[in-house]
N, C-alpha and C positions, 0 to 999 in steps of 0.2 A: 283193342278189341280192332282188328282187322275186318276190313267192309269191302269184299268182293262183289264185281259186277261181273253181269251175266254179260256173254258176248253179244247180244240183241240190245241194242242200245240206241235206239232211232237219233236220226239229227235234232237235235231240239231247234224248234222254231222262234225266229224273233222276228215279232210282226212289228215293233216299235221303229222308228226310222230313229237314226243316229242324232239324237239331241241333248243339248247339253243345259240341263236345270240346275237352277240356281237355287239359294235357301228361299227367296221369295216365291218363285215356283212351288218349292215343295210345302212351304205354309199354306200356299192356295190348293193345293191338291190335299194336305191332310185336312182343311177345313171342307171341303168339299167332299171329301171322303165319308167325314163324320154326319153332313149333312147336306146335301145336294142340291136342297133347296135355298141354300144360304144364297142373299141377294150381294148382287155386287158392291153394293152400298155398303153392306155388313162386311164384306169381305174387305173392301177399300179401308175402312173404319179398322180392321184390326191388322192390316199390314202394311198400314199410313202410306198406301198408295194412290194417285187419282182412281177415277172411276173408270176414266178411258184406259188407263195404265193396266188395270184389272181384265175389263173386258179383251183388251188385245192379248194378255197372257193367255189367259182362258181361252180365246181362239186360236193360239198358238197351240197351245197344248191339246186342243182337239182335233186339229189341221196334222199335227204330226203324229196322233194315235196314241197318244198317251193317257188321255182322255176317251175313253170308248163311248160312250154313251152315258145318259143320267136315265135311270130304272125306279120302279117302285119296287119296293120289296115288300112281300106279298106274305102272309100268314096262313101257309097251306093247310093246317088245321081247319082255317076259318071257310076255307073252300071244301071239307070235307076230306080233304087227304089225313087221315088218321096214322099211316102206317108208314115210316120211313125206311128204306130198305138199302143197304149195299152190297152189292155182287162181287163177288172176284171171279174172275171167269179166266181160266186157262185158255190158250186158243191155238191153232195150228198157227206157226208163223209165216206160213205163205197165205193165209185167210186173215190174217189180223185186221186190214184196212176194211176186207169185205163185212167181217162179223162186225165189226163197231159201227160199220153205216147201218147194217138191220137194228142192232140195239138204239142208236138215234133217233129211227125212223119209228120206234114202238112209242106208243100215245105217253105211258106213264114215266118213261125214261127221261128224268130233267140234266143228266151230266153223264159224260163217257170219255175215259181217261185211258190212255196207252201207257203202261207201265212197261219197264225195263228187260222184263224177262221171259216172253211174252205174255202177256196178259191183260184183261182192261179192269179197270176200276170202275162198276156203274151204280150211279146212283137212282132208286125211281121212290116214286109215292104213288098210294094206294088206298080207297077208299076204306075197304075192308078186306078182310082175309081171302074170300072167295075168291076176290081180284087179284090178291097177289098170286094165290094158288094157280089159277090159269095162267100167268104171267110164267110162273116155274115152267107150266107146262110146254109154254113156247121157247121158252130159252132152252132146253131139250132137244127141241125140232132144230134149232138153227144149224147146220153144216159149217163147220169148222172149230165147234164148240167139243172141246176135250171133259172138261169138267168146271164144274163151280160152286163156290160156297156162297150161301146167302145169310145175312143178318141183319134184325131188325134192329132201328136204330133205337134205343130205350130215353138217352137221354143227348143232349147237346151240350157242350162244355162253351166251346168258343165256334164261331161259326163268321168268319171276315167276307163277307161277299164284294168288298170295294175292290178286290184287287182282284184278276184274272190269273189260272194257275198258268 
């Protein structure tokens, strides 16, 4: 099957500096991706590096923006967010950044991605269906939105949030 890409393909942004990672760096990253609270001592035991060597490598990974931060992973349902939705929004190509910024400013929106066709893929969380309906009305008022589809996520099979997209 041949895959055809549309003419609208934005330049891919690479925020990471050009850095060479060896097997030990990759092992440290793997450990921290599984549990960012792993101590330097524990990483030292696993990798057989000194604590100071582990500390220096982690600092290098942070300073070179390979590691962008350490965050708490929060269960949105425990915060009352019972409905998780995805929207695919077809946008006027001349206004895609403007529309993306408008979505980014909305409180319920947690992720906004630009696709290559030009379209936005948006993920949002809601307490109840009434809140979701109000959100959909706001979407219809955003200038530059040509059409959209929305879907409630009913089950998550995989969600690896330890890597940026």
